[in-house]
Every structure is written in C-alpha cells, then in structure tokens.
N, CA and C of each residue as an Amber inpcrd file, in Angstrom:
protein
   348
  80.0960000  47.8800000  38.5540000  79.7370000  49.0970000  37.8770000
  81.0080000  49.7040000  37.2810000  80.9000000  50.2330000  36.0810000
  82.0570000  50.8720000  35.4740000  81.9390000  52.3870000  35.6050000
  83.0790000  53.0460000  35.5470000  83.1620000  54.4880000  35.7030000
  83.8810000  55.0620000  34.4960000  83.6270000  56.3160000  34.1960000
  84.3110000  56.9780000  33.0890000  85.7580000  57.1980000  33.4910000
  86.6750000  56.8070000  32.6260000  88.1070000  56.9090000  32.9010000
  88.6060000  58.3210000  32.5950000  89.6000000  58.7680000  33.3570000
  90.2820000  60.0330000  33.0990000  91.6960000  59.7170000  32.6440000
  92.2990000  60.4110000  31.7590000  91.6620000  61.4500000  30.9490000
  90.6250000  60.8260000  30.0230000  89.6690000  61.6440000  29.6010000
  88.6030000  61.1460000  28.7380000  89.1920000  60.6550000  27.4250000
  88.8740000  59.4220000  27.0860000  89.3420000  58.8180000  25.8310000
  88.2040000  58.0120000  25.2260000  88.1750000  58.0080000  23.9110000
  87.1690000  57.2210000  23.2170000  87.7230000  55.8480000  22.8740000
  86.8600000  54.8550000  22.9930000  87.1880000  53.4930000  22.6170000
  86.0380000  52.9860000  21.7660000  86.2470000  52.9140000  20.4510000
  85.1920000  52.5300000  19.4960000  83.9540000  53.4020000  19.6560000
  84.1410000  54.7030000  19.6670000  83.0840000  55.7180000  19.7370000
  82.3900000  55.8140000  21.0910000  82.9040000  55.1380000  22.1010000
  82.3520000  55.2320000  23.4410000  83.4410000  55.7110000  24.3950000
  83.0330000  56.3960000  25.4670000  84.0160000  56.8090000  26.4650000
  84.6170000  55.5860000  27.1300000  85.9320000  55.6150000  27.2890000
  86.6310000  54.5130000  27.9440000  86.1910000  54.4240000  29.4030000
  86.0680000  53.2200000  29.9030000  85.6070000  52.9760000  31.2750000
  86.7200000  52.3850000  32.1250000  86.5520000  52.4620000  33.4490000
  87.4980000  51.8620000  34.3890000  86.7260000  51.4680000  35.6360000
  87.4220000  50.8440000  36.5950000  86.7500000  50.4980000  37.8460000
  86.7750000  51.7010000  38.8010000  86.0840000  51.5580000  39.9060000
  85.9220000  52.6670000  40.8490000  87.2480000  53.1410000  41.4400000
  88.1190000  52.2160000  41.8170000  89.4090000  52.5890000  42.4050000
  90.2310000  53.4030000  41.4200000  90.3080000  52.9470000  40.1700000
  91.0650000  53.6910000  39.1610000  90.4780000  55.0700000  38.9240000
  89.1520000  55.1830000  38.9510000  88.5040000  56.4860000  38.7660000
  88.8450000  57.4370000  39.9200000  88.8250000  56.9360000  41.1490000
  89.1480000  57.7710000  42.3110000  90.6150000  58.1920000  42.2720000
  91.5050000  57.2580000  41.9320000  92.9280000  57.6010000  41.8600000
  93.2030000  58.6120000  40.7500000  92.5060000  58.4910000  39.6320000
  92.6640000  59.4850000  38.5620000  92.1930000  60.8500000  39.0430000
  91.1130000  60.8770000  39.7990000  90.6220000  62.1290000  40.3610000
  91.6470000  62.7220000  41.3290000  92.2780000  61.8880000  42.1440000
  93.3000000  62.3670000  43.0830000  94.5010000  62.9230000  42.3130000
  94.8730000  62.2930000  41.1900000  95.9620000  62.8400000  40.3590000
  95.6170000  64.2320000  39.8520000  94.3640000  64.4220000  39.4410000
  93.9180000  65.7460000  38.9870000  93.9730000  66.7320000  40.1520000
  93.5430000  66.2970000  41.3280000  93.5790000  67.1450000  42.5140000
  95.0080000  67.5600000  42.8530000  95.9620000  66.6520000  42.6510000
  97.3580000  66.9140000  43.0090000  97.9830000  68.0310000  42.1720000
  97.4740000  68.2660000  40.9840000  98.0410000  69.3170000  40.1230000
  97.1590000  70.5610000  40.0540000  96.0930000  70.5800000  40.8490000
  95.1630000  71.7140000  40.8700000  95.4360000  72.5830000  42.0960000
  95.5410000  73.9160000  41.9070000  95.7490000  74.8010000  43.0640000
  94.5800000  74.7220000  44.0470000  94.8880000  74.7970000  45.3310000
  93.8740000  74.7460000  46.3850000  92.8690000  75.8730000  46.2240000
  91.5940000  75.5170000  46.3560000  90.5280000  76.5040000  46.3310000
  90.2010000  77.0640000  44.9640000  90.7450000  76.4780000  43.8970000
  90.5270000  77.0430000  42.5640000  89.2970000  76.4710000  41.8590000
  88.6610000  75.4930000  42.4700000  87.4760000  74.8940000  41.8460000
  86.2700000  75.1570000  42.7340000  85.2490000  75.7550000  42.1630000
  84.0590000  76.1450000  42.9260000  83.2730000  74.9510000  43.4600000
  83.4220000  73.7760000  42.8620000  82.6750000  72.5950000  43.2960000
  83.0490000  72.0990000  44.6840000  84.2810000  72.3680000  45.1050000
  84.7430000  71.9580000  46.4340000  85.9570000  72.7980000  46.8070000
  85.8890000  73.4540000  47.9320000  87.0230000  74.2780000  48.3700000
  88.2190000  73.4250000  48.7790000  88.0170000  72.1220000  48.9350000
  89.0940000  71.2100000  49.3490000  89.7530000  70.5080000  48.1650000
  89.3250000  70.8080000  46.9470000  89.7330000  70.0260000  45.7810000
  91.2170000  70.1030000  45.4560000  91.8310000  71.2350000  45.3990000
  93.2230000  71.3530000  44.9560000  94.2340000  70.9660000  46.0160000
  95.2690000  70.2360000  45.5970000  96.3140000  69.7910000  46.5170000
  97.7010000  70.2570000  46.0950000  97.8100000  70.9100000  44.9470000
  99.1330000  71.2580000  44.4230000  99.9590000  72.0360000  45.4310000
  99.3490000  72.9980000  46.0930000 100.0700000  73.8280000  47.0610000
 100.6220000  72.9860000  48.2150000  99.8210000  72.0350000  48.7000000
 100.2820000  71.1720000  49.7960000 101.4640000  70.3170000  49.3630000
 101.3980000  69.7540000  48.1770000 102.4890000  68.9030000  47.7220000
 103.7500000  69.6970000  47.4300000 103.6110000  70.9300000  46.9890000
 104.7960000  71.7670000  46.7750000 105.4700000  72.1040000  48.0970000
 104.6800000  72.3030000  49.1580000 105.2210000  72.6280000  50.4730000
 105.7350000  71.3880000  51.2100000 105.3230000  70.1970000  50.7660000
 105.6660000  68.9580000  51.4730000 107.1560000  68.6690000  51.4850000
 107.9030000  69.2680000  50.5840000 109.3510000  69.0360000  50.5640000
 110.0090000  69.5500000  51.8420000 109.4240000  70.5910000  52.4400000
 110.0040000  71.1780000  53.6450000 109.2000000  70.8760000  54.9010000
 107.9770000  70.3440000  54.7350000 107.0990000  70.0600000  55.8750000
 106.5710000  68.6380000  55.7710000 107.2140000  67.6840000  56.4230000
 106.8270000  66.2730000  56.2730000 105.4170000  65.9460000  56.7610000
 104.8040000  66.8110000  57.5470000 103.4560000  66.5290000  58.0470000
 102.3730000  66.8340000  57.0170000 102.7300000  67.4530000  55.9130000
 101.7320000  67.8570000  54.9390000 101.0100000  66.7160000  54.2300000
 101.6400000  65.5590000  53.9470000 100.8150000  64.4830000  53.3790000
  99.6360000  64.0900000  54.2680000  99.7930000  64.1630000  55.5880000
  98.6650000  63.8750000  56.4860000  97.5570000  64.9090000  56.3000000
  97.9250000  66.1560000  56.1180000  96.9330000  67.2040000  55.8530000
  96.2810000  66.9700000  54.4850000  97.0510000  66.4780000  53.5190000
  96.5040000  66.1740000  52.2000000  95.4520000  65.0680000  52.2870000
  95.6640000  64.0830000  53.1610000  94.6830000  63.0100000  53.3530000
  93.3450000  63.6180000  53.7820000  93.3870000  64.5270000  54.7360000
  92.1570000  65.1780000  55.2040000  91.4810000  65.9560000  54.0780000
  92.2710000  66.6840000  53.3000000  91.7130000  67.4870000  52.2080000
  91.0930000  66.6070000  51.1230000  91.7650000  65.5100000  50.7740000
  91.2120000  64.5960000  49.7660000  89.8940000  64.0160000  50.2610000
  89.8560000  63.5550000  51.5030000  88.6290000  62.9630000  52.0300000
  87.4920000  63.9740000  52.1020000  87.7960000  65.2050000  52.4280000
  86.7590000  66.2520000  52.4270000  86.2560000  66.5120000  51.0120000
  87.1680000  66.5540000  50.0460000  86.7740000  66.7770000  48.6520000
  85.9280000  65.6090000  48.1390000  86.3400000  64.3740000  48.4430000
  85.5490000  63.2100000  48.0280000  84.1480000  63.2740000  48.6270000
  84.0660000  63.6580000  49.8880000  82.7580000  63.7910000  50.5470000
  81.9220000  64.8850000  49.8710000  82.5560000  66.0300000  49.5610000
  81.8570000  67.1130000  48.8660000  81.2820000  66.6390000  47.5330000
  82.0020000  65.7320000  46.8750000  81.5980000  65.2280000  45.5600000
  80.6580000  64.0240000  45.6490000  80.3370000  63.6010000  46.8670000
  79.4180000  62.4820000  47.0470000  80.0620000  61.1240000  46.8460000
  81.3960000  61.0630000  46.8830000  82.1150000  59.7980000  46.7360000
  82.3570000  59.2600000  48.1440000  81.6030000  58.2210000  48.5030000
  81.6350000  57.7400000  49.8850000  82.0580000  56.2870000  50.0260000
  82.2080000  55.5660000  48.9180000  82.5330000  54.1480000  48.9990000
  83.9900000  53.8940000  49.4020000  84.8750000  54.8380000  49.0920000
  86.2790000  54.7540000  49.4900000  86.7020000  56.0690000  50.1230000
  87.6880000  55.9810000  50.9990000  88.3330000  57.1830000  51.5280000
  89.8310000  56.9270000  51.5460000  90.5900000  57.9960000  51.6080000
  92.0430000  57.8630000  51.6330000  92.4790000  57.5730000  53.0590000
  93.2500000  56.5220000  53.2220000  93.7760000  56.1600000  54.5330000
  95.1580000  56.7810000  54.7510000  95.9670000  56.8220000  53.6810000
  97.3240000  57.3610000  53.8100000  97.8500000  57.8370000  52.4620000
  98.7290000  58.8330000  52.5310000  99.5070000  59.2840000  51.3900000
 100.9540000  59.3000000  51.8690000 101.7940000  58.4670000  51.2470000
 103.1730000  58.3060000  51.6850000 104.1010000  58.6910000  50.5390000
 105.0670000  59.5370000  50.8670000 106.0410000  59.9520000  49.8640000
 106.9730000  58.7880000  49.5650000 107.1420000  58.4860000  48.2850000
 108.0390000  57.4140000  47.8560000 109.4790000  57.9120000  47.8510000
 110.4200000  56.9840000  48.0100000 111.8310000  57.3890000  47.8690000
 112.0280000  58.0000000  46.4750000 112.7250000  59.1050000  46.4290000
 112.8540000  59.8490000  45.1740000 113.7730000  59.1550000  44.1860000
 113.2640000  59.0290000  42.9700000 114.1030000  58.5400000  41.8870000
 114.9320000  59.7000000  41.3310000 114.3150000  60.8660000  41.2830000
 114.9930000  62.0740000  40.8140000 114.8300000  63.1450000  41.8830000
 115.8290000  63.9710000  42.0170000 115.8140000  64.9720000  43.0810000
 114.6830000  65.9920000  42.9200000 114.3330000  66.3460000  41.7010000
 113.3260000  67.3810000  41.4790000 111.9280000  66.8200000  41.2210000
 111.7310000  65.5320000  41.4920000 110.4540000  64.8960000  41.1900000
 109.9750000  64.0950000  42.3970000 108.7650000  64.3360000  42.8270000
 108.1820000  63.6050000  43.9520000 107.1140000  62.6510000  43.4420000
 107.0030000  61.5080000  44.0890000 105.9050000  60.5890000  43.8050000
 105.3780000  60.0700000  45.1380000 104.1230000  59.6830000  45.1340000
 103.4550000  59.2690000  46.3590000 102.6830000  57.9850000  46.1200000
 102.5060000  57.2200000  47.1980000 101.6240000  56.0590000  47.1800000
 100.4010000  56.4110000  48.0060000  99.2430000  56.2130000  47.3950000
  97.9680000  56.5060000  48.0570000  97.3150000  55.1860000  48.4440000
  96.8760000  55.0940000  49.6890000  96.1500000  53.9270000  50.1600000
  94.6970000  54.3100000  50.3680000  93.8160000  53.6210000  49.6420000
  92.3750000  53.8120000  49.7910000  91.8260000  52.6880000  50.6550000
  90.8140000  53.0060000  51.4550000  90.1380000  51.9830000  52.2580000
  88.6520000  52.0480000  51.9380000  88.0710000  50.8760000  51.7580000
  86.6510000  50.7710000  51.4400000  85.8190000  51.0520000  52.6860000
  84.6740000  51.6840000  52.4850000  83.7720000  51.9290000  53.6110000
  82.8800000  50.7190000  53.8870000  83.0340000  49.6520000  53.0880000
  82.2900000  48.4090000  53.3260000  82.7450000  47.7740000  54.6330000
  81.9890000  46.8140000  55.0660000  82.3280000  46.1220000  56.3230000
  83.6720000  45.4230000  56.2590000  84.0840000  44.9830000  55.0530000
  85.3690000  44.2740000  54.9480000  86.5650000  45.2030000  55.0460000
  86.3890000  46.5100000  54.8290000  87.4780000  47.4770000  54.9690000
  88.6480000  47.2000000  54.0450000  88.3660000  46.7100000  52.8460000
  89.4200000  46.3930000  51.8640000  90.2860000  47.6250000  51.6020000
  91.6190000  47.4180000  51.5420000  92.5180000  48.5100000  51.2250000
  93.2010000  48.2450000  49.8790000  93.4940000  49.3550000  49.1790000
  94.1850000  49.3050000  47.9040000  95.2280000  50.3980000  47.9260000
  96.4870000  50.0480000  47.5980000  97.5660000  51.0390000  47.5390000
  98.1170000  51.1030000  46.1240000  98.2680000  52.3400000  45.6170000
  98.8250000  52.5320000  44.2790000  99.6350000  53.8190000  44.2530000
 100.6600000  53.8150000  43.3910000 101.4510000  55.0300000  43.1690000
 100.6400000  55.9820000  42.3110000 100.7350000  57.2510000  42.6490000
 100.0880000  58.2900000  41.8230000 101.1110000  59.3230000  41.4150000
C-alpha cells in the first residue's frame, strides 16, 4: 500500500506517494518541530519542547519515544511504533540530529532505523 508523502508534492498531477515507514518518519519530523500540545488532534503530537530541553536532560529522548507512540496511537497508526530515539554525535555544535528506530507490530517484529 502506498501513502501520501510529506511534504505534499505533485508528480504528474498526482500527489507523490511513499511507503509506510517513510510516511511515519515524515510525520515524526513534523512532530519534532511542532510545540507540544499545539495540535487539537492529539495532545501528544508536538515534540519540539522535549528536543530543545534534551541538550541538558539526556533522559528526554526516552520521554519523546512515549509521546510519539501515544500520538501515533491517537492517530490510529498501529502497524509501527517507535522503539528508540538516539541522539547522533553532533556534526555542528548548534544542531542536533537523531536516529529513530521503528518496530513493526507484526509477528516478525521487523525494525527500521533512520536519521530524522
């Protein structure tokens, strides 16, 4: 099954599509720059505040995992959940990047890790 890709882009007059993992990771990227509690669809949606505080509180990525999984559940996304969010070694002092590991809810428990 294909999913609508974010950001929305047209490809020959049709919305560009992607696979489920890419769609979920794009959603997590949007969540990472959205203030907590600013979207009425899910009180768990925004993560920007957590990531800004993570520079001084290393336990916050674990809290972000819980918030992402709650937001995904609120949105009815149940095929994958976030297993881990790990801060990558910094390339630049003022810029943070993270690797997100998703785990499938299928019996095989397939995991996928990507930088966001």
